[in-house]
Backbone as CSV, one residue per row, in Angstrom:
resi,resn,N_x,N_y,N_z,CA_x,CA_y,CA_z,C_x,C_y,C_z
1,MET,0.843,-1.194,0.000,0.000,0.000,0.000,0.883,1.251,0.000
2,ILE,0.696,2.112,-0.990,1.455,3.352,-1.085,0.807,4.406,-0.196
3,ARG,1.588,4.955,0.720,1.112,6.042,1.571,1.848,7.322,1.172
4,LEU,1.095,8.382,0.971,1.643,9.606,0.383,1.159,10.826,1.148
5,VAL,2.069,11.757,1.424,1.685,13.070,1.944,2.229,14.117,0.983
6,VAL,1.359,15.011,0.558,1.703,16.046,-0.412,1.622,17.400,0.286
7,PHE,2.686,18.175,0.190,2.784,19.474,0.840,2.583,20.596,-0.171
8,ASP,1.865,21.624,0.239,1.950,22.898,-0.445,3.326,23.487,-0.130
9,CYS,3.723,24.532,-0.877,5.026,25.144,-0.627,4.905,26.473,0.112
10,ASP,4.474,27.532,-0.565,4.404,28.864,0.050,3.373,28.890,1.166
11,GLY,3.813,29.258,2.356,2.916,29.313,3.504,2.778,27.999,4.234
12,THR,3.372,26.941,3.685,3.309,25.629,4.328,4.707,25.122,4.651
13,LEU,5.577,25.033,3.637,6.969,24.674,3.869,7.822,25.899,4.149
14,VAL,7.596,26.971,3.375,8.429,28.173,3.502,7.556,29.408,3.700
15,ASP,8.092,30.360,4.436,7.400,31.632,4.640,7.916,32.620,3.595
16,SER,7.226,32.679,2.475,7.660,33.485,1.330,6.832,34.750,1.167
17,GLN,6.040,35.103,2.168,5.102,36.199,1.954,5.795,37.529,1.697
18,ARG,6.956,37.776,2.303,7.626,39.049,2.063,7.978,39.206,0.588
19,ARG,8.459,38.130,-0.020,8.837,38.190,-1.431,7.614,38.341,-2.317
20,ILE,6.553,37.599,-2.002,5.338,37.674,-2.812,4.731,39.064,-2.723
21,ILE,4.630,39.600,-1.512,4.061,40.937,-1.330,4.911,41.975,-2.052
22,ALA,6.231,41.867,-1.922,7.119,42.824,-2.585,6.976,42.749,-4.103
23,ALA,6.842,41.552,-4.648,6.733,41.395,-6.101,5.402,41.930,-6.618
24,VAL,4.315,41.717,-5.866,3.026,42.278,-6.265,3.089,43.802,-6.253
25,ARG,3.641,44.350,-5.190,3.738,45.814,-5.110,4.541,46.370,-6.287
26,SER,5.643,45.714,-6.609,6.477,46.174,-7.710,5.732,46.112,-9.033
27,ALA,4.971,45.032,-9.240,4.213,44.898,-10.487,3.178,46.002,-10.623
28,TRP,2.468,46.299,-9.534,1.445,47.349,-9.571,2.084,48.727,-9.767
29,GLU,3.150,48.972,-9.043,3.813,50.271,-9.158,4.407,50.471,-10.547
30,GLY,4.852,49.373,-11.178,5.370,49.462,-12.532,4.326,49.897,-13.540
31,GLN,3.055,49.681,-13.203,1.943,50.110,-14.061,1.269,51.369,-13.507
32,ARG,1.922,52.012,-12.532,1.417,53.241,-11.911,0.034,53.034,-11.282
33,LEU,-0.090,51.874,-10.630,-1.323,51.538,-9.924,-1.036,51.494,-8.427
34,THR,-2.063,51.729,-7.633,-1.934,51.584,-6.183,-1.931,50.101,-5.831
35,PRO,-0.891,49.608,-5.173,-0.827,48.167,-4.874,-1.933,47.728,-3.915
36,PRO,-2.347,46.476,-4.008,-3.309,45.927,-3.038,-2.699,45.887,-1.638
37,GLY,-3.561,45.743,-0.635,-3.092,45.600,0.733,-2.476,44.231,0.974
38,ASP,-1.665,44.151,2.029,-0.967,42.899,2.314,-1.925,41.733,2.532
39,GLU,-3.025,41.957,3.258,-3.951,40.867,3.531,-4.609,40.386,2.249
40,ASP,-4.942,41.307,1.347,-5.509,40.903,0.052,-4.517,40.041,-0.721
41,ILE,-3.239,40.399,-0.642,-2.218,39.619,-1.348,-2.091,38.229,-0.733
42,ARG,-2.087,38.160,0.592,-1.980,36.843,1.237,-3.131,35.927,0.846
43,GLN,-4.287,36.488,0.582,-5.457,35.676,0.245,-5.333,34.971,-1.096
44,ILE,-4.471,35.471,-1.996,-4.372,34.842,-3.331,-3.187,33.881,-3.424
45,VAL,-2.380,33.805,-2.347,-1.259,32.874,-2.370,-1.797,31.446,-2.475
46,GLY,-1.209,30.676,-3.368,-1.655,29.300,-3.591,-2.248,29.096,-4.960
47,LEU,-2.801,30.155,-5.536,-3.297,30.082,-6.897,-2.137,30.191,-7.880
48,ALA,-2.337,29.670,-9.091,-1.370,29.918,-10.151,-1.332,31.417,-10.428
49,LEU,-0.183,31.911,-10.880,0.047,33.349,-10.951,-1.010,34.127,-11.740
50,PRO,-1.363,33.746,-12.957,-2.362,34.553,-13.681,-3.697,34.649,-12.944
51,GLN,-4.150,33.528,-12.386,-5.415,33.536,-11.642,-5.292,34.372,-10.369
52,ALA,-4.139,34.306,-9.713,-3.943,35.062,-8.484,-4.007,36.560,-8.753
53,LEU,-3.280,37.019,-9.761,-3.260,38.453,-10.034,-4.582,38.931,-10.615
54,ARG,-5.283,38.065,-11.313,-6.612,38.432,-11.810,-7.558,38.720,-10.654
55,ARG,-7.431,37.970,-9.568,-8.283,38.243,-8.398,-7.967,39.603,-7.778
56,LEU,-6.706,40.013,-7.877,-6.319,41.308,-7.321,-6.654,42.467,-8.253
57,ALA,-6.805,42.167,-9.536,-7.131,43.208,-10.524,-8.224,42.694,-11.455
58,PRO,-9.438,42.488,-10.915,-10.496,41.832,-11.699,-10.974,42.632,-12.900
59,THR,-10.758,43.939,-12.911,-11.237,44.757,-14.032,-10.134,45.055,-15.045
60,ALA,-8.946,44.517,-14.849,-7.842,44.786,-15.779,-8.131,44.192,-17.149
61,ASP,-7.810,44.938,-18.194,-7.970,44.394,-19.546,-6.841,43.399,-19.805
62,PRO,-6.924,42.598,-20.874,-5.907,41.552,-21.097,-4.484,42.090,-21.164
63,GLY,-4.294,43.266,-21.756,-2.953,43.815,-21.845,-2.381,44.173,-20.490
64,LEU,-3.189,44.805,-19.659,-2.734,45.162,-18.318,-2.512,43.915,-17.484
65,ALA,-3.412,42.938,-17.596,-3.249,41.697,-16.833,-1.928,41.016,-17.188
66,ALA,-1.602,40.972,-18.469,-0.341,40.356,-18.898,0.856,41.141,-18.376
67,ALA,0.751,42.474,-18.369,1.844,43.312,-17.874,2.060,43.109,-16.380
68,LEU,0.987,42.933,-15.622,1.118,42.687,-14.184,1.790,41.342,-13.922
69,VAL,1.412,40.331,-14.688,2.040,39.012,-14.532,3.530,39.097,-14.831
70,GLU,3.888,39.768,-15.929,5.299,39.873,-16.296,6.074,40.703,-15.270
71,GLY,5.448,41.780,-14.785,6.108,42.591,-13.766,6.359,41.812,-12.489
72,PHE,5.374,41.000,-12.091,5.548,40.158,-10.912,6.708,39.198,-11.123
73,ARG,6.720,38.531,-12.271,7.774,37.534,-12.524,9.156,38.168,-12.478
74,GLN,9.301,39.328,-13.110,10.610,39.975,-13.134,11.061,40.350,-11.730
75,SER,10.154,40.921,-10.943,10.507,41.313,-9.584,10.795,40.100,-8.720
76,PHE,9.956,39.073,-8.825,10.108,37.884,-8.000,11.449,37.208,-8.273
77,HIS,11.802,37.084,-9.553,13.054,36.397,-9.871,14.262,37.252,-9.528
78,ALA,14.131,38.568,-9.596,15.218,39.432,-9.151,15.458,39.259,-7.654
79,LEU,14.387,39.210,-6.883,14.519,38.984,-5.445,15.110,37.608,-5.157
80,MET,14.756,36.634,-5.980,15.236,35.273,-5.786,16.766,35.193,-5.904
81,GLN,17.337,36.089,-6.700,18.788,36.068,-6.888,19.544,36.773,-5.768
82,ASP,18.833,37.463,-4.896,19.473,38.201,-3.816,19.788,37.234,-2.669
83,PRO,21.065,36.946,-2.411,21.394,35.960,-1.368,21.007,36.413,0.031
84,ASP,20.771,37.707,0.201,20.412,38.219,1.518,18.908,38.254,1.761
85,TYR,18.118,37.869,0.746,16.666,37.929,0.897,16.186,36.617,1.497
86,ASP,15.675,36.692,2.700,15.360,35.481,3.465,13.958,34.961,3.140
87,GLU,13.871,33.652,2.966,12.593,32.963,2.757,12.669,31.687,3.595
88,PRO,12.475,31.796,4.907,12.823,30.686,5.797,11.844,29.518,5.731
89,LEU,12.401,28.345,5.991,11.546,27.197,6.289,10.838,27.455,7.607
90,TYR,9.615,26.951,7.720,8.940,27.017,9.015,9.628,26.068,10.006
91,PRO,9.620,26.411,11.285,10.277,25.558,12.286,9.737,24.127,12.265
92,GLY,10.644,23.174,12.280,10.259,21.772,12.371,10.013,21.073,11.057
93,VAL,10.157,21.776,9.919,9.903,21.150,8.618,10.797,19.937,8.405
94,VAL,12.104,20.122,8.550,13.036,19.043,8.238,12.780,17.831,9.127
95,GLU,12.570,18.063,10.401,12.324,16.952,11.333,11.039,16.206,10.965
96,ALA,9.997,16.930,10.555,8.744,16.286,10.173,8.923,15.459,8.907
97,LEU,9.651,15.991,7.934,9.913,15.234,6.712,10.679,13.959,7.010
98,GLU,11.671,14.072,7.889,12.460,12.892,8.246,11.613,11.842,8.956
99,ALA,10.752,12.277,9.855,9.912,11.335,10.606,8.938,10.616,9.690
100,LEU,8.339,11.348,8.758,7.382,10.731,7.842,8.077,9.758,6.887
101,ALA,9.237,10.158,6.383,9.982,9.260,5.507,10.395,7.991,6.252
102,ALA,10.811,8.135,7.507,11.205,6.979,8.306,10.040,6.035,8.545
103,ALA,8.811,6.587,8.534,7.615,5.761,8.713,7.146,5.136,7.398
104,GLY,7.909,5.342,6.333,7.581,4.732,5.054,6.580,5.504,4.214
105,VAL,6.358,6.781,4.549,5.427,7.617,3.807,6.191,8.339,2.693
106,LEU,5.679,8.296,1.477,6.279,9.037,0.378,5.895,10.508,0.489
107,LEU,6.799,11.378,0.063,6.607,12.816,0.192,6.528,13.461,-1.188
108,GLY,5.574,14.395,-1.331,5.440,15.132,-2.578,5.106,16.585,-2.322
109,VAL,5.089,17.359,-3.394,4.706,18.769,-3.343,3.700,19.040,-4.458
110,ALA,2.667,19.804,-4.140,1.719,20.310,-5.139,1.536,21.793,-4.847
111,THR,1.944,22.644,-5.771,2.027,24.070,-5.495,1.569,24.904,-6.678
112,GLY,1.162,26.130,-6.361,0.846,27.091,-7.397,2.069,27.792,-7.947
113,LYS,3.250,27.524,-7.398,4.495,28.061,-7.935,4.804,27.407,-9.275
114,GLY,5.602,28.079,-10.089,6.129,27.452,-11.286,7.236,26.475,-10.926
115,ARG,7.583,25.612,-11.881,8.584,24.578,-11.613,9.952,25.187,-11.289
116,ARG,10.349,26.239,-11.997,11.645,26.845,-11.734,11.703,27.420,-10.326
117,GLY,10.639,28.123,-9.907,10.619,28.705,-8.577,10.631,27.658,-7.488
118,LEU,9.883,26.568,-7.693,9.864,25.500,-6.691,11.234,24.856,-6.581
119,ALA,11.859,24.557,-7.719,13.181,23.922,-7.685,14.179,24.799,-6.938
120,HIS,14.142,26.100,-7.195,15.067,27.009,-6.515,14.836,27.002,-5.010
121,THR,13.564,27.044,-4.598,13.240,27.066,-3.171,13.700,25.797,-2.470
122,LEU,13.391,24.649,-3.045,13.762,23.388,-2.401,15.274,23.208,-2.355
123,GLU,15.951,23.592,-3.443,17.407,23.461,-3.472,18.062,24.408,-2.467
124,ARG,17.535,25.614,-2.367,18.125,26.611,-1.460,18.099,26.112,-0.019
125,HIS,17.070,25.343,0.318,16.949,24.847,1.690,17.475,23.417,1.846
126,GLY,17.995,22.846,0.771,18.584,21.517,0.859,17.593,20.403,1.095
127,ILE,16.353,20.600,0.644,15.342,19.553,0.846,14.803,19.017,-0.490
128,ASP,15.467,19.343,-1.594,14.970,18.923,-2.896,14.998,17.410,-3.075
129,ASP,15.877,16.710,-2.332,15.969,15.258,-2.484,14.975,14.513,-1.596
130,ARG,14.160,15.247,-0.838,13.211,14.586,0.076,11.933,14.144,-0.628
131,PHE,11.649,14.728,-1.790,10.344,14.560,-2.417,10.441,13.692,-3.670
132,VAL,9.492,12.778,-3.805,9.513,11.854,-4.939,8.604,12.304,-6.078
133,VAL,7.758,13.288,-5.828,6.898,13.815,-6.883,6.687,15.308,-6.638
134,LEU,6.804,16.091,-7.703,6.625,17.539,-7.643,5.633,17.953,-8.713
135,LYS,4.566,18.621,-8.309,3.566,19.127,-9.254,3.415,20.624,-9.037
136,THR,3.443,21.376,-10.146,3.462,22.827,-10.083,2.401,23.423,-11.000
137,ALA,2.402,24.755,-11.038,1.477,25.451,-11.936,1.755,25.136,-13.394
138,ASP,2.946,24.617,-13.693,3.270,24.242,-15.078,2.668,22.906,-15.477
139,ASP,2.112,22.177,-14.518,1.669,20.802,-14.773,0.163,20.624,-14.901
140,GLY,-0.617,21.683,-14.677,-2.070,21.519,-14.761,-2.789,22.764,-14.313
141,PRO,-4.110,22.693,-14.228,-4.903,23.851,-13.820,-4.579,24.299,-12.402
142,SER,-4.859,25.565,-12.143,-4.627,26.126,-10.815,-5.500,25.441,-9.766
143,LYS,-4.971,25.351,-8.542,-5.823,24.999,-7.412,-7.001,25.970,-7.393
144,PRO,-8.161,25.534,-6.959,-8.484,24.274,-6.279,-8.824,23.101,-7.195
145,HIS,-8.632,23.255,-8.507,-8.831,22.108,-9.394,-7.942,20.961,-8.913
146,PRO,-8.440,19.741,-8.875,-7.680,18.654,-8.251,-6.640,17.979,-9.137
147,GLN,-6.461,18.428,-10.386,-5.652,17.634,-11.314,-4.220,17.402,-10.855
148,ILE,-3.543,18.434,-10.343,-2.134,18.202,-9.997,-2.000,17.222,-8.835
149,LEU,-2.947,17.233,-7.919,-2.910,16.259,-6.829,-3.271,14.868,-7.338
150,GLU,-4.271,14.791,-8.192,-4.638,13.499,-8.783,-3.488,12.924,-9.595
151,ASP,-2.780,13.779,-10.330,-1.646,13.299,-11.118,-0.514,12.809,-10.231
152,ALA,-0.291,13.486,-9.110,0.741,13.036,-8.167,0.402,11.648,-7.631
153,MET,-0.859,11.447,-7.259,-1.284,10.140,-6.755,-1.134,9.073,-7.835
154,SER,-1.582,9.397,-9.038,-1.525,8.440,-10.135,-0.096,8.039,-10.467
155,GLU,0.796,9.017,-10.464,2.194,8.754,-10.807,2.835,7.756,-9.857
156,LEU,2.421,7.791,-8.593,3.029,6.925,-7.583,2.184,5.697,-7.261
157,GLY,0.964,5.639,-7.793,0.085,4.522,-7.491,-0.576,4.616,-6.132
158,ALA,-0.737,5.829,-5.626,-1.381,6.025,-4.321,-2.871,6.274,-4.507
159,ALA,-3.669,5.721,-3.630,-5.116,5.940,-3.661,-5.461,7.196,-2.861
160,PRO,-6.594,7.822,-3.153,-7.006,8.974,-2.342,-7.086,8.668,-0.853
161,ALA,-7.534,7.469,-0.516,-7.675,7.105,0.900,-6.338,6.997,1.611
162,THR,-5.251,6.840,0.858,-3.929,6.737,1.467,-3.064,7.943,1.099
163,THR,-3.728,9.077,0.842,-3.023,10.314,0.504,-3.515,11.437,1.406
164,VAL,-2.572,12.211,1.933,-2.868,13.392,2.743,-2.324,14.615,2.023
165,MET,-3.129,15.661,1.931,-2.675,16.964,1.449,-2.517,17.867,2.650
166,LEU,-1.354,18.502,2.780,-1.090,19.383,3.903,-0.815,20.781,3.346
167,GLY,-1.675,21.742,3.723,-1.527,23.076,3.163,-2.111,24.151,4.051
168,ASP,-1.866,25.399,3.646,-2.244,26.544,4.480,-3.383,27.361,3.905
169,THR,-3.915,26.999,2.730,-4.947,27.824,2.112,-6.227,27.036,1.865
170,ALA,-7.301,27.792,1.701,-8.579,27.197,1.328,-8.477,26.444,0.010
171,PHE,-7.602,26.921,-0.885,-7.431,26.259,-2.178,-6.855,24.860,-2.005
172,ASP,-5.929,24.693,-1.051,-5.361,23.370,-0.772,-6.422,22.423,-0.234
173,MET,-7.238,22.921,0.691,-8.260,22.073,1.299,-9.311,21.655,0.270
174,ALA,-9.753,22.599,-0.544,-10.755,22.300,-1.569,-10.199,21.320,-2.592
175,MET,-8.932,21.485,-2.967,-8.304,20.562,-3.911,-8.248,19.156,-3.342
176,ALA,-7.823,19.048,-2.082,-7.736,17.736,-1.454,-9.084,17.045,-1.411
177,ARG,-10.117,17.767,-0.989,-11.441,17.153,-0.898,-11.962,16.763,-2.272
178,ALA,-11.696,17.602,-3.287,-12.148,17.266,-4.641,-11.462,16.018,-5.174
179,ALA,-10.211,15.787,-4.725,-9.469,14.606,-5.160,-9.767,13.382,-4.303
180,GLY,-10.544,13.556,-3.229,-10.878,12.452,-2.340,-9.813,12.151,-1.307
181,ALA,-8.802,13.045,-1.174,-7.709,12.835,-0.227,-8.044,13.447,1.129
182,HIS,-7.231,13.114,2.128,-7.360,13.729,3.442,-6.808,15.149,3.380
183,ALA,-7.469,16.082,4.053,-7.085,17.494,4.023,-6.664,17.945,5.405
184,LEU,-5.370,18.252,5.572,-4.855,18.781,6.832,-4.445,20.230,6.616
185,GLY,-5.048,21.130,7.385,-4.710,22.537,7.298,-3.666,22.907,8.336
186,VAL,-2.885,23.945,8.029,-1.885,24.436,8.981,-2.198,25.885,9.325
187,SER,-2.049,26.215,10.589,-2.455,27.536,11.066,-1.366,28.591,10.909
188,TRP,-0.153,28.185,10.492,0.955,29.136,10.432,1.076,29.814,9.068
189,GLY,0.174,29.532,8.128,0.285,30.084,6.791,-0.538,31.327,6.569
190,TYR,-1.146,31.445,5.376,-1.697,32.711,4.907,-3.220,32.819,4.959
191,HIS,-3.926,31.705,5.180,-5.376,31.760,5.351,-5.712,31.357,6.781
192,PRO,-6.705,32.008,7.409,-7.052,31.682,8.797,-7.648,30.284,8.931
193,ALA,-7.505,29.729,10.128,-7.933,28.354,10.367,-9.412,28.146,10.091
194,ASP,-10.262,29.126,10.436,-11.692,28.924,10.205,-12.010,28.853,8.717
195,GLU,-11.220,29.539,7.892,-11.418,29.449,6.447,-11.007,28.078,5.922
196,LEU,-9.938,27.525,6.477,-9.518,26.177,6.077,-10.593,25.156,6.451
197,THR,-11.136,25.278,7.641,-12.195,24.360,8.074,-13.418,24.482,7.188
198,ALA,-13.771,25.711,6.829,-14.941,25.929,5.977,-14.774,25.308,4.603
199,HIS,-13.537,25.134,4.165,-13.275,24.562,2.843,-12.852,23.096,2.915
200,GLY,-13.089,22.460,4.068,-12.971,21.008,4.102,-11.842,20.419,4.894
201,ALA,-11.061,21.232,5.612,-9.969,20.658,6.404,-10.506,19.661,7.413
202,HIS,-9.923,18.477,7.442,-10.310,17.481,8.435,-9.758,17.816,9.813
203,GLU,-8.650,18.553,9.825,-7.967,18.863,11.084,-7.062,20.065,10.838
204,ILE,-6.810,20.860,11.866,-5.898,22.000,11.776,-4.683,21.732,12.667
205,LEU,-3.501,21.859,12.085,-2.255,21.696,12.834,-1.705,23.068,13.208
206,HIS,-1.062,23.131,14.378,-0.543,24.405,14.851,0.984,24.442,14.925
207,SER,1.631,23.324,14.664,3.081,23.307,14.548,3.480,22.034,13.807
208,TYR,4.703,22.040,13.267,5.181,20.842,12.577,5.414,19.682,13.532
209,ASP,5.530,19.962,14.822,5.649,18.874,15.786,4.435,17.944,15.717
210,GLU,3.284,18.500,15.354,2.051,17.710,15.299,1.897,16.944,13.995
211,ALA,2.673,17.299,12.975,2.394,16.798,11.628,2.572,15.293,11.454
212,PRO,3.702,14.692,11.867,3.843,13.250,11.619,2.714,12.420,12.210
213,ALA,2.364,12.671,13.468,1.302,11.884,14.099,-0.033,12.117,13.418
214,ALA,-0.324,13.354,13.044,-1.604,13.657,12.402,-1.699,12.987,11.041
215,VAL,-0.612,13.035,10.261,-0.614,12.378,8.950,-0.804,10.884,9.109
216,LEU,-0.069,10.265,10.029,-0.160,8.817,10.203,-1.537,8.396,10.702
217,ARG,-2.159,9.211,11.547,-3.535,8.909,11.993,-4.468,8.836,10.806
218,ARG,-4.366,9.814,9.904,-5.242,9.846,8.735,-4.964,8.645,7.833
219,LEU,-3.706,8.319,7.632,-3.368,7.194,6.754,-3.787,5.871,7.366
220,ASP,-3.730,5.769,8.678,-4.117,4.525,9.331,-5.597,4.224,9.196
221,THR,-6.419,5.251,8.930,-7.847,4.996,8.748,-8.139,4.212,7.486
222,ALA,-7.153,4.141,6.575,-7.358,3.428,5.314,-7.075,1.931,5.459
223,ARG,-6.526,1.530,6.582,-6.165,0.116,6.748,-7.390,-0.729,7.080
């Protein structure tokens, strides 16, 4: 029996909000627009980039929407090259990954980031070799559509009943439920816990210390 836990990236593995907020502000300012507020920006984290920025600028015409996406990408990748720009792992990530792997659980990632951005993030923190499957915005429709999670399960031969999705946004929870997987929300990310529960979280975790036991509890229900 294949047991699988799939992690979101931004807001779940790494705290990247400073970079995301800075890149959105830069994109808006590049078009001489007033940037959205920080909380509005945090609410779109987890979506694929075009869908995320469309939510922040719903009345933008196609040309402006494309310019905002390109401005975000340029700013985000410029920040990514700055060795002094911190994007820390959340406390306890590495220990939780090690504990789950030791218990025979396969590890994956399903994220709204592009493949290049995800690879850079995982490599920068030295955890790129921990995951056996990576699904990004380049691989399918944006969350909450379940395709990237379904494809991750299919690639490894894992059933929904033996798969846990762990994420910080309503989009992660909705995706997990649509795919038939277990949905574990985390309180340290970008959407509040009550929003995660409203979108289907089976349980809310408050630190990575809780993650291995919570994941294994959910997987054990499939036996």
